[in-house]
C-alpha positions as CSV (number, residue, x, y, z in Angstrom):
1,M,-76.6,46.5,-86.8
2,I,-75.8,48.3,-83.6
3,E,-75.4,45.9,-80.7
4,S,-73.7,45.4,-77.4
5,N,-70.1,44.2,-77.4
6,L,-70.3,42.2,-74.2
7,E,-70.5,38.9,-75.9
8,I,-67.1,39.3,-77.4
9,F,-66.3,37.7,-74.1
10,K,-68.5,34.8,-73.5
11,I,-68.3,31.6,-71.4
12,G,-67.6,28.8,-73.8
13,V,-66.0,25.4,-74.2
14,G,-62.7,24.5,-75.8
15,P,-60.9,23.9,-78.0
16,S,-62.2,26.3,-80.6
17,S,-64.8,29.1,-80.5
18,S,-65.4,28.9,-84.3
19,H,-65.2,25.1,-84.5
20,T,-66.6,24.0,-81.1
21,L,-68.6,26.7,-79.5
22,G,-70.1,28.1,-82.6
23,P,-71.4,24.8,-84.0
24,M,-72.7,23.9,-80.5
25,L,-74.6,27.1,-80.3
26,A,-75.9,26.7,-83.9
27,A,-77.1,23.2,-83.0
28,L,-78.8,24.5,-79.9
29,R,-80.5,27.3,-81.9
30,F,-81.7,24.7,-84.5
31,G,-83.1,22.5,-81.7
32,K,-85.0,25.5,-80.2
33,E,-86.5,26.3,-83.7
34,L,-87.7,22.7,-83.8
35,K,-89.5,23.0,-80.4
36,S,-93.1,22.8,-81.7
37,K,-92.2,19.8,-84.0
38,L,-89.9,17.8,-81.8
39,N,-92.2,14.8,-81.5
40,Q,-92.4,14.6,-85.3
41,V,-88.7,14.3,-85.8
42,Q,-87.4,10.9,-86.8
43,R,-84.0,11.8,-88.2
44,I,-81.6,14.7,-88.1
45,T,-78.6,15.2,-90.4
46,I,-75.7,17.6,-89.9
47,T,-73.5,18.6,-92.8
48,L,-70.2,20.3,-92.1
49,Y,-68.5,22.3,-94.8
50,G,-65.1,23.8,-95.5
51,S,-62.8,24.3,-92.5
52,L,-65.4,22.7,-90.2
53,A,-65.1,19.5,-92.3
54,L,-61.3,19.6,-92.7
55,T,-60.4,20.2,-89.0
56,G,-63.7,19.4,-87.3
57,R,-62.7,16.2,-85.6
58,G,-59.6,17.7,-84.1
59,H,-61.7,20.7,-82.9
60,L,-64.5,18.5,-81.5
61,T,-67.0,19.9,-84.0
62,D,-68.5,16.4,-84.4
63,K,-69.2,16.2,-80.7
64,A,-70.2,19.9,-80.2
65,V,-73.2,19.6,-82.5
66,L,-74.4,16.6,-80.5
67,W,-74.1,18.6,-77.2
68,G,-76.1,21.5,-78.7
69,L,-78.8,19.3,-80.2
70,S,-79.2,17.6,-76.8
71,G,-80.3,21.0,-75.4
72,V,-77.2,21.8,-73.4
73,D,-75.8,25.3,-73.3
74,P,-72.0,25.9,-72.9
75,E,-72.2,27.4,-69.4
76,N,-73.7,24.1,-68.1
77,L,-71.6,21.7,-70.1
78,T,-69.5,19.4,-67.9
79,S,-67.2,16.6,-68.9
80,E,-69.7,14.1,-67.5
81,I,-72.5,15.5,-69.7
82,Q,-70.2,15.4,-72.7
83,K,-69.4,11.8,-72.1
84,T,-73.0,10.8,-71.5
85,I,-74.1,12.4,-74.8
86,Q,-71.2,11.0,-76.8
87,D,-71.6,7.4,-75.4
88,R,-75.3,7.5,-76.1
89,A,-74.7,8.5,-79.7
90,L,-71.8,6.2,-80.4
91,K,-72.7,3.1,-78.4
92,E,-76.5,3.3,-78.4
93,Q,-76.9,5.2,-81.7
94,C,-79.4,7.4,-79.9
95,L,-79.8,11.2,-79.6
96,H,-82.0,12.9,-77.1
97,L,-83.1,15.9,-79.1
98,M,-83.3,18.9,-76.7
99,G,-82.9,16.4,-73.9
100,V,-86.5,15.1,-74.3
101,H,-87.1,13.4,-77.6
102,A,-85.1,10.2,-78.3
103,L,-84.4,9.3,-81.9
104,E,-82.0,7.0,-83.8
105,F,-78.7,8.7,-84.7
106,K,-76.0,6.9,-86.7
107,L,-72.9,9.0,-86.7
108,N,-71.4,7.7,-90.0
109,R,-74.8,8.2,-91.7
110,D,-76.1,11.4,-90.2
111,L,-73.0,13.5,-89.7
112,I,-71.6,14.4,-93.1
113,F,-68.2,16.0,-93.8
114,K,-68.0,18.0,-97.1
115,K,-64.7,19.6,-97.8
116,E,-66.2,22.1,-100.3
117,F,-66.4,25.7,-99.1
118,K,-69.6,27.7,-99.0
119,E,-69.3,31.1,-100.6
120,A,-70.6,33.1,-97.6
121,H,-68.0,31.9,-95.1
122,E,-65.4,29.2,-94.6
123,N,-67.2,27.7,-91.5
124,A,-70.7,26.5,-92.6
125,L,-72.9,23.8,-91.3
126,T,-76.4,22.7,-92.3
127,F,-79.0,20.9,-90.1
128,E,-82.1,19.2,-91.5
129,A,-84.8,17.4,-89.6
130,F,-87.0,14.8,-91.2
131,A,-90.4,13.3,-90.4
132,E,-91.1,9.5,-90.5
133,D,-92.2,9.7,-94.1
134,G,-89.0,11.5,-95.1
135,T,-90.6,15.0,-95.3
136,S,-88.2,17.8,-94.3
137,L,-89.5,19.5,-91.2
138,L,-86.8,22.2,-91.0
139,R,-83.6,23.0,-92.8
140,R,-81.1,25.7,-91.7
141,T,-77.6,26.7,-92.7
142,Y,-75.5,28.5,-90.1
143,Y,-72.1,30.2,-90.3
144,S,-69.7,30.1,-87.4
145,V,-68.0,33.4,-88.1
146,G,-65.5,33.4,-85.2
147,G,-65.6,34.1,-81.4
148,G,-68.6,31.8,-81.0
149,F,-70.8,34.1,-83.1
150,V,-73.3,32.4,-85.4
151,K,-75.1,33.8,-88.4
152,T,-77.9,32.6,-90.7
153,D,-78.0,33.0,-94.5
154,E,-80.1,36.1,-94.1
155,Q,-77.7,37.7,-91.6
156,M,-74.7,37.0,-93.8
157,Q,-76.6,38.8,-96.6
158,G,-77.1,41.8,-94.3
159,S,-80.8,41.3,-93.8
160,S,-82.7,40.2,-90.7
161,D,-86.3,39.3,-89.7
162,E,-85.9,41.3,-86.5
163,E,-87.4,44.8,-86.6
164,E,-85.3,47.1,-84.4
165,S,-85.0,50.8,-84.1
166,F,-81.6,52.4,-83.5
167,E,-82.6,56.0,-83.9
168,D,-81.5,56.9,-80.4
169,L,-78.4,54.7,-80.2
170,V,-74.9,56.0,-80.8
171,S,-72.8,53.7,-83.0
172,I,-69.0,53.5,-82.8
173,E,-68.0,51.8,-86.0
174,N,-64.2,52.4,-86.0
175,T,-61.2,53.9,-84.3
176,K,-61.7,57.2,-86.2
177,K,-65.1,57.8,-84.7
178,A,-64.0,56.5,-81.2
179,L,-61.1,59.0,-81.1
180,L,-63.3,61.9,-82.2
181,I,-65.8,61.2,-79.4
182,C,-63.0,60.7,-76.9
183,R,-61.4,64.0,-77.9
184,D,-64.7,66.0,-77.8
185,D,-65.8,64.6,-74.5
186,N,-62.4,64.0,-72.9
187,L,-62.8,60.3,-72.4
188,N,-60.4,57.4,-72.4
189,L,-61.4,54.1,-74.2
190,A,-62.8,52.5,-71.0
191,Q,-65.0,55.4,-70.4
192,L,-66.2,55.4,-74.0
193,S,-66.9,51.7,-73.8
194,W,-69.0,52.3,-70.6
195,F,-70.9,55.0,-72.4
196,Y,-71.6,52.7,-75.4
197,E,-72.6,49.6,-73.3
198,E,-75.0,51.6,-71.1
199,Q,-77.2,52.1,-74.1
200,F,-78.1,48.4,-73.8
201,R,-77.7,47.5,-70.1
202,S,-77.5,49.1,-66.7
203,H,-74.2,50.0,-65.1
204,E,-74.6,47.2,-62.5
205,E,-75.4,44.5,-65.2
206,I,-72.3,45.5,-67.2
207,Y,-70.1,45.5,-64.1
208,N,-71.3,42.2,-62.9
209,Y,-71.0,40.5,-66.3
210,C,-67.4,41.7,-66.7
211,L,-66.5,40.7,-63.1
212,K,-67.9,37.2,-63.7
213,I,-65.8,36.9,-66.9
214,W,-62.7,37.9,-64.9
215,Q,-63.4,35.5,-62.2
216,I,-63.9,32.6,-64.6
217,M,-60.6,33.5,-66.4
218,Q,-58.8,33.2,-63.0
219,K,-60.5,29.8,-62.3
220,V,-59.4,28.5,-65.7
221,Y,-55.8,29.5,-64.9
222,E,-56.0,27.7,-61.5
223,R,-57.3,24.5,-63.3
224,G,-54.5,24.9,-65.8
225,I,-51.7,24.8,-63.2
226,H,-53.4,21.9,-61.3
227,P,-54.8,19.8,-64.1
228,S,-56.4,16.4,-63.6
229,A,-54.5,14.9,-66.6
230,V,-50.8,15.0,-67.4
231,Y,-51.3,14.8,-71.2
232,L,-53.6,16.7,-73.6
233,P,-56.1,14.7,-75.6
234,G,-55.4,13.7,-79.1
235,P,-52.8,11.9,-81.2
236,L,-49.9,14.3,-80.5
237,H,-49.8,13.0,-76.9
238,L,-48.6,16.5,-75.8
239,K,-47.6,16.8,-72.1
240,R,-48.9,19.7,-70.2
241,R,-46.2,22.2,-69.4
242,A,-48.0,24.7,-67.1
243,P,-47.6,22.7,-63.9
244,N,-43.8,22.5,-64.3
245,L,-43.6,26.2,-65.3
246,Y,-45.6,27.0,-62.2
247,E,-43.2,25.1,-59.9
248,H,-40.2,26.6,-61.6
249,I,-41.5,30.2,-61.1
250,Q,-42.1,29.5,-57.4
251,Q,-38.3,28.9,-57.1
252,E,-37.1,31.9,-59.1
253,A,-38.5,34.9,-57.2
254,D,-35.2,36.8,-57.5
255,D,-34.7,36.1,-61.2
256,P,-35.0,39.4,-63.2
257,F,-37.0,37.5,-65.8
258,V,-39.6,36.1,-63.5
259,A,-42.3,38.4,-64.8
260,M,-41.8,37.4,-68.4
261,D,-41.8,33.7,-67.3
262,A,-45.0,34.2,-65.4
263,V,-46.8,35.7,-68.4
264,T,-45.7,32.7,-70.4
265,M,-47.0,30.4,-67.7
266,Y,-50.3,32.1,-67.4
267,A,-50.9,31.9,-71.1
268,I,-49.9,28.3,-71.4
269,A,-51.9,27.2,-68.4
270,I,-55.1,28.7,-69.8
271,S,-54.4,27.7,-73.4
272,E,-53.8,24.1,-72.3
273,E,-57.2,24.1,-70.5
274,N,-58.8,25.1,-73.8
275,A,-56.9,22.5,-75.7
276,A,-58.2,19.9,-73.3
277,G,-61.8,20.9,-74.1
278,G,-62.4,22.6,-70.8
279,Q,-64.6,25.6,-70.0
280,V,-62.8,28.9,-71.0
281,V,-63.7,32.4,-71.9
282,T,-63.7,33.3,-75.6
283,A,-61.4,36.4,-75.8
284,P,-62.2,37.1,-78.6
285,T,-61.9,33.4,-79.6
286,N,-61.0,30.1,-78.0
287,G,-57.8,29.7,-80.0
288,A,-56.6,33.0,-78.5
289,C,-58.4,32.7,-75.2
290,A,-55.2,33.0,-73.0
291,V,-53.7,36.3,-74.3
292,I,-56.0,38.7,-72.5
293,P,-56.2,36.9,-69.1
294,A,-52.4,36.4,-69.2
295,V,-51.9,40.2,-69.4
296,M,-54.6,40.7,-66.7
297,L,-52.9,38.2,-64.4
298,Y,-49.6,40.0,-65.1
299,L,-51.1,43.3,-64.0
300,K,-52.7,41.8,-61.0
301,N,-49.5,40.1,-59.7
302,F,-46.8,42.5,-60.9
303,T,-48.3,46.0,-60.6
304,K,-50.0,47.9,-57.9
305,D,-53.7,48.4,-57.4
306,F,-55.1,46.2,-60.2
307,T,-58.5,46.1,-58.6
308,D,-61.8,44.6,-59.8
309,D,-62.7,48.0,-61.1
310,K,-59.6,48.2,-63.2
311,A,-60.2,44.6,-64.4
312,V,-63.7,45.7,-65.6
313,D,-62.3,48.7,-67.3
314,F,-59.7,46.5,-68.9
315,L,-62.3,44.1,-70.3
316,L,-64.5,47.0,-71.5
317,T,-61.6,48.6,-73.4
318,A,-60.6,45.2,-74.9
319,M,-64.2,44.5,-76.1
320,L,-64.4,47.9,-77.8
321,I,-61.2,47.3,-79.7
322,G,-62.4,43.7,-80.4
323,S,-65.6,45.1,-81.9
324,F,-63.6,47.0,-84.5
325,Y,-62.0,43.8,-85.7
326,K,-65.2,41.8,-85.5
327,N,-67.3,44.3,-87.4
328,N,-64.7,45.6,-89.9
329,A,-62.5,42.6,-90.5
330,S,-62.6,39.2,-88.9
331,I,-61.7,37.3,-85.7
332,S,-61.9,33.9,-87.5
333,G,-58.7,31.9,-88.2
334,A,-60.6,30.1,-91.0
335,E,-61.3,33.4,-92.7
336,A,-58.2,35.4,-92.1
337,G,-55.5,33.2,-90.5
338,C,-54.2,33.3,-86.9
339,Q,-53.5,37.0,-87.2
340,A,-57.3,37.4,-86.8
341,E,-57.3,35.5,-83.5
342,I,-54.0,35.9,-81.7
343,G,-53.3,39.2,-83.4
344,S,-56.8,40.6,-82.5
345,A,-56.4,39.4,-78.9
346,S,-53.0,40.9,-78.5
347,S,-54.2,44.2,-80.0
348,M,-57.2,44.2,-77.6
349,A,-55.0,43.4,-74.6
350,A,-52.4,46.1,-75.5
351,A,-55.1,48.9,-75.7
352,A,-56.7,47.7,-72.5
353,M,-53.4,47.5,-70.5
354,A,-52.4,51.0,-71.7
355,T,-55.8,52.4,-70.7
356,V,-55.8,51.0,-67.2
357,L,-52.2,52.3,-66.7
358,G,-53.4,55.8,-67.6
359,A,-53.1,56.1,-71.4
360,N,-55.5,58.4,-73.3
361,A,-57.5,57.1,-76.2
362,M,-54.8,58.0,-78.8
363,K,-52.0,56.2,-77.0
364,A,-54.3,53.2,-76.3
365,C,-55.1,52.9,-80.0
366,S,-51.5,53.2,-80.8
367,A,-50.8,50.2,-78.5
368,A,-53.5,48.2,-80.3
369,E,-52.0,49.1,-83.7
370,V,-48.5,48.2,-82.7
371,A,-49.6,44.8,-81.3
372,M,-51.5,43.9,-84.5
373,E,-48.9,45.2,-86.9
374,H,-46.4,42.6,-85.7
375,H,-48.9,39.7,-86.1
376,L,-49.7,40.5,-89.7
377,G,-49.5,37.5,-92.0
378,L,-49.7,35.0,-89.1
379,T,-51.0,31.7,-90.5
380,C,-53.4,29.3,-88.9
381,D,-51.9,25.8,-89.4
382,P,-52.9,23.6,-86.4
383,V,-51.0,20.3,-86.4
384,A,-53.4,17.3,-86.6
385,G,-56.3,19.8,-86.6
386,L,-55.8,20.3,-82.8
387,V,-55.6,23.6,-81.0
388,Q,-52.2,22.7,-79.5
389,I,-49.2,23.2,-81.8
390,P,-48.5,26.0,-82.5
391,C,-51.6,27.5,-80.8
392,I,-50.6,27.2,-77.1
393,E,-47.2,28.9,-77.4
394,R,-48.7,31.6,-79.7
395,N,-50.9,32.7,-76.8
396,A,-47.8,33.3,-74.8
397,F,-46.2,35.4,-77.5
398,G,-49.4,37.3,-78.1
399,A,-49.5,38.3,-74.4
400,I,-45.8,39.3,-74.3
401,K,-46.3,41.4,-77.5
402,A,-49.3,43.1,-76.0
403,I,-47.4,44.1,-72.9
404,T,-44.5,45.4,-75.0
405,A,-46.9,47.4,-77.3
406,A,-48.6,48.9,-74.3
407,R,-45.3,50.0,-72.8
408,M,-44.1,51.5,-76.1
409,A,-47.4,53.5,-76.4
410,L,-47.2,54.8,-72.9
411,A,-43.7,56.2,-73.5
412,R,-44.7,57.7,-76.9
413,T,-44.4,61.4,-77.4
414,S,-45.0,61.6,-81.2
415,E,-48.2,61.1,-83.2
416,P,-48.5,57.6,-84.6
417,R,-48.0,57.4,-88.4
418,V,-50.2,54.3,-88.9
419,S,-53.7,54.2,-87.6
420,L,-55.5,51.3,-86.0
421,D,-58.2,51.4,-88.7
422,E,-55.5,51.1,-91.4
423,V,-53.9,48.1,-89.6
424,I,-57.3,46.4,-89.2
425,K,-58.0,46.9,-92.9
426,T,-54.5,45.5,-93.8
427,M,-55.0,42.5,-91.6
428,Y,-58.3,41.6,-93.4
429,I,-56.8,42.1,-96.8
430,T,-53.8,40.0,-95.9
431,G,-56.0,37.3,-94.5
432,K,-58.0,37.0,-97.7
433,D,-54.7,36.9,-99.7
434,L,-53.4,34.0,-97.6
435,N,-53.6,30.7,-99.5
436,F,-56.6,28.7,-98.1
437,K,-54.1,26.1,-96.9
438,Y,-53.0,28.5,-94.2
439,R,-56.4,29.4,-93.0
440,E,-57.4,26.7,-90.5
441,T,-57.6,23.8,-92.9
442,S,-54.5,21.8,-91.6
443,L,-53.5,21.5,-95.3
444,G,-50.3,23.5,-95.1
445,G,-47.6,24.9,-92.9
446,L,-46.7,23.1,-89.7
447,A,-49.8,21.0,-90.1
448,V,-48.2,19.1,-92.9
449,T,-44.5,19.3,-92.0
450,V,-44.8,18.1,-88.4
451,T,-45.6,14.4,-88.1
452,N,-47.8,12.8,-85.4
453,D,-45.3,10.1,-84.6
């Protein structure tokens, strides 16, 4: 299916795009499908499978489905709305379906955790609505495939009820095709992405959307260095580090390592906001949401002329690279390990940075390849099922690797021996080869060797 790549960057809610945002959007979608039958609904059940069941509580999946069923979209979700919905469900045992129809909801009865994995994907959830006599009014299974993207059974099988014509659209399925177009038309990756996206939206709509995403990324950073709480939520009782890092950097202006420290601080500030369940931008996931904005903030604060125009070009380049991972491999930690999240984000950022600093398409793809190559095999093993350890620090390392990869590519004079398409394929094969314990289940790695004491 040929589609716009803009939603690779979407406004979401932390801590996880696949375990929080995706289930919330699935619940909202189910509620909208029920619209004509709302008044008949007497009970709703939600069944979480696989990785969603194993790490769902730490990722707020149990709460996210309630937010979505209450008719709230991620862009309008505030901490006050979250608390109201949660208190109503827990204390009053009541759910306001789509915000208008009140029904009894017992969390221990109606929210079911099944550790078995569905064959189609590691992140599956099923909603079912019942009438007063027990008749099923609607049953739907959704798959949260990463980055906040949700698919139905039909979509997972490659079929869709939607009738669309793509005869006049140009598809860019992989790096090989992208480089051929860039060579023939003398384009860089940002220009190619502009060309592709203008098949779906006007130039102004694309520009404004990307600019909004960049503005929200900066606001998330500002909240991260001036948080309202000292500690992150959850049993690890992890103290936020970004405020102290920010103060430290203000005092080390003459330190030759200040730029590297700043990148670390940008990434940790944004990632801590995600871990706290705040509003962030999926880029391409929530678990990796800080890599791309950290590199952009580095360019803004440590290079010349990083204008809004360049920020838009950066995001358009990154989303094009991200589409190759999303469509040909995975951006889901539950499916392919953390290499699919942090690795993809680092790869996207490296290509985008190289492009806005003047790289042609070949050099930009080389930057993307180098960044991913050195994330291959990275496991997803969140301690206590929280997007905190090792996730927060991994965002910082992903950003630093992206910057290094971009600089290496810009200085390159030889043809790369390994293509980005080959690395993307390798990442996916490696991810599938990883033992399931190391794919966002909290059943292996740091998740079992680090205690919560």
